[in-house]
ZABA-402640 format. One record per residue (C-alpha): chain; residue number from 1; x, y, z. Coordinates in steps of 0.001 Angstrom, whole numbers, plus 500000, padded with zeros to 6 digits. Layout:
# ZABA-402640
A,NUM,X,Y,Z
...
END
This chain:
# ZABA-402640
A,1,065782,892072,621632
A,2,069251,893394,622427
A,3,069844,895511,625514
A,4,072085,898569,625558
A,5,073144,900970,628312
A,6,074237,904476,627332
A,7,075747,906969,629769
A,8,075432,910702,629258
A,9,072172,909971,627451
A,10,069844,912825,628435
A,11,070838,914925,625413
A,12,073321,915483,622614
A,13,075150,912580,621019
A,14,074033,910119,623693
A,15,070318,910747,623232
A,16,070510,910898,619445
A,17,072340,907571,619424
A,18,069706,906112,621750
A,19,066945,907252,619389
A,20,068546,905497,616444
A,21,069214,902276,618319
A,22,065722,902187,619809
A,23,064393,902453,616253
A,24,066454,899339,615476
A,25,064636,897430,618228
A,26,067245,897835,620978
A,27,065973,898036,624545
A,28,067735,901098,625921
A,29,068751,902175,629416
A,30,069538,905888,629601
A,31,071949,907060,632315
A,32,072463,910715,633284
A,33,072344,913084,636257
A,34,069053,914854,635564
A,35,065894,912850,636222
A,36,063820,915552,634560
A,37,065832,915395,631337
A,38,065863,911594,631357
A,39,062080,911413,631746
A,40,061727,913746,628788
A,41,064331,911867,626737
A,42,062794,908428,627175
A,43,059545,909683,625646
A,44,061448,910299,622392
A,45,062391,906635,621978
A,46,060549,904229,619710
A,47,059483,900908,621177
A,48,058865,899790,624744
A,49,060807,898463,627711
A,50,063255,901360,627910
A,51,064435,902496,631345
A,52,066291,905370,632980
A,53,068939,905386,635679
A,54,069661,908650,637482
A,55,073330,908820,638448
A,56,076214,911258,638754
A,57,079200,909170,637698
A,58,081595,911414,639613
A,59,079853,910280,642813
A,60,081213,907035,644265
A,61,077842,905698,645399
A,62,076110,906551,642127
A,63,078899,904932,640136
A,64,078533,901785,642230
A,65,074787,901815,641566
A,66,075345,901848,637805
A,67,078077,899211,638095
A,68,075750,896871,640000
A,69,072954,897485,637510
A,70,075280,896766,634601
A,71,076463,893492,636107
A,72,072920,892303,636791
A,73,071369,893477,633554
A,74,072934,891139,630965
A,75,073521,893957,628502
A,76,074668,893296,624948
A,77,076203,896741,624406
A,78,077650,899467,626633
A,79,078291,902942,625268
A,80,080387,905053,627642
A,81,079363,908462,626350
A,82,079346,910533,629561
A,83,082148,913057,629565
A,84,082994,916587,630596
A,85,085624,919225,630072
A,86,086379,922790,631080
A,87,087829,925422,628777
A,88,090462,927661,630322
A,89,094115,927925,631193
A,90,095305,925150,633478
A,91,096116,927130,636634
A,92,093030,929341,636246
A,93,090641,926386,636642
A,94,090084,925069,640195
A,95,091961,921821,640703
A,96,088939,919971,642073
A,97,087015,920684,638859
A,98,089835,919257,636765
A,99,090081,916165,638962
A,100,086317,915710,638560
A,101,086826,915747,634787
A,102,089409,912996,635171
A,103,087064,911019,637438
A,104,084246,911096,634895
A,105,086224,910755,631670
A,106,088630,908070,632870
A,107,087875,906471,636255
A,108,084139,906034,635720
A,109,084684,904835,632164
A,110,087239,902232,633263
A,111,085006,901088,636130
A,112,081991,900549,633870
A,113,084102,898937,631141
A,114,085475,896475,633699
A,115,082009,895598,634990
A,116,080668,895071,631469
A,117,083581,893032,630125
A,118,083652,890707,633126
A,119,080359,889207,631953
A,120,080516,889999,628226
A,121,079641,887233,625781
A,122,080530,886589,622163
A,123,078792,889199,620018
A,124,078695,891872,622723
A,125,080223,895306,622167
A,126,081772,898116,624201
A,127,081976,901611,622716
A,128,083965,904325,624488
A,129,083420,907855,623230
A,130,086714,909672,622961
A,131,087397,912727,620789
A,132,089400,913980,617858
A,133,091552,915500,620604
A,134,092814,911982,621330
A,135,095154,912735,618429
A,136,096166,916218,619566
A,137,096947,918501,622466
A,138,094610,921374,623356
A,139,096035,924420,625111
A,140,093165,925846,627111
A,141,091749,922359,627564
A,142,094793,920375,628596
A,143,093188,917961,631057
A,144,090204,917227,628812
A,145,092406,916450,625801
A,146,094661,914241,627927
A,147,091689,912214,629180
A,148,090532,911622,625622
A,149,093965,910348,624618
A,150,093682,907912,627512
A,151,090253,906702,626370
A,152,091372,906096,622788
A,153,094488,904137,623748
A,154,092651,902205,626461
A,155,089970,901180,623974
A,156,092464,900050,621340
A,157,094201,897823,623844
A,158,090907,896265,624903
A,159,089975,895668,621260
A,160,093028,893435,620897
A,161,092502,891678,624221
A,162,088895,890724,623461
A,163,088770,890243,619688
A,164,089485,886489,619852
A,165,086547,886123,622243
A,166,084232,887700,619685
A,167,083705,890790,621842
A,168,084113,894075,619981
A,169,085646,897164,621609
A,170,085829,900508,619840
A,171,087025,903996,620641
A,172,084830,906434,618710
A,173,086411,909851,618203
A,174,084065,912659,617133
A,175,085212,916180,616442
A,176,083438,919313,617622
A,177,079679,918725,617611
A,178,076823,921202,617893
A,179,075723,920115,621360
A,180,075460,921692,624807
A,181,078859,920243,625775
A,182,080588,923498,624836
A,183,078336,925721,626940
A,184,078849,923402,629922
A,185,082599,923634,629330
A,186,082526,927422,629354
A,187,082509,928010,625614
A,188,080159,928143,622647
A,189,079837,926295,619361
A,190,080513,929650,617679
A,191,084032,929519,619136
A,192,084922,926923,616503
A,193,085273,927440,612735
A,194,081995,926364,611098
A,195,083733,923986,608720
A,196,084870,921717,611571
A,197,081458,921430,613259
A,198,079256,918345,612939
A,199,075619,917959,613926
A,200,074774,915485,616685
A,201,072659,913657,614097
A,202,075667,913131,611825
A,203,077823,911977,614738
A,204,075191,909531,615983
A,205,074597,908156,612496
A,206,078283,907402,612023
A,207,078572,905945,615529
A,208,075709,903514,614909
A,209,077157,902575,611528
A,210,080582,901903,613066
A,211,078941,899770,615763
A,212,077149,897751,613092
A,213,080257,897303,610914
A,214,082667,896511,613790
A,215,085760,896969,611643
A,216,088136,899280,613502
A,217,089258,899741,617107
A,218,089591,903506,616577
A,219,087130,905440,614431
A,220,087573,909133,613638
A,221,084151,910594,612879
A,222,083547,912758,609832
A,223,085496,913249,606638
A,224,086358,916819,607680
A,225,087964,915562,610868
A,226,089831,912800,609044
A,227,091090,915333,606508
A,228,092186,917740,609243
A,229,093957,914941,611085
A,230,095795,913961,607910
A,231,096921,917564,607475
A,232,098174,917740,611050
A,233,100339,914684,610422
A,234,102217,916687,607806
A,235,103114,919355,610365
A,236,105671,919302,613115
A,237,104233,918644,616562
A,238,105125,922192,617590
A,239,103247,923686,614644
A,240,100179,921550,615326
A,241,100053,922599,618980
A,242,100437,926256,617979
A,243,097434,925961,615664
A,244,095334,924267,618338
A,245,096249,927000,620802
A,246,095111,929684,618366
A,247,091660,928146,617813
A,248,091053,926886,621364
A,249,088117,928526,623200
A,250,090107,928168,626415
A,251,092844,930498,625182
A,252,090622,933399,624155
A,253,090672,935206,627496
END
């Protein structure tokens, strides 16, 4: 039985992915801040032997706890799904909140990736959840979009470094998904055009399929997102940023 650790796994894409992998006989460790949500989430998983780990990855001690657990656990797969963002104009968002976004989306992700890859064996896999925004800027979400560009490029580099060792690394880039991420960020799913939205079920299904296939270091989720990205490549950078600014929830106030 393969073992997998998933961060940000108490809901949304993380939990839906955990459900699908548990059904494929993975032994899953769910990591998130809320013990109450984790206890509820673990009851949704098929199979036995699953565990939870309560941790706030922006907290130094909690991050160390997960790092130590990861090193000792002999995991086959790590999915760095935990992430956060805040919608709003740059100087209208408190600096400490934006630095916390950077801590979670980049520093914690790098720390856990390092711990996992130090002991990774042939056949193991690391999946870092980025975003379609890795390919774009987002006025009204500048720090969040920048962190996702970091994650995508970081993951691609690791893919090359580890491919000859038989260790697969992937950056998985979903578009806007119908999850509670947007309400936590200060927006709503209704802020986005309906045609660009994906369900968490669709995102998780494609993530699991990409993990099974292990073909690409960077996967853009959803044909709608791939089509939109292709269209953006036909525009000047200035035009693309103008469009993103017009649809951004963070620019509506």
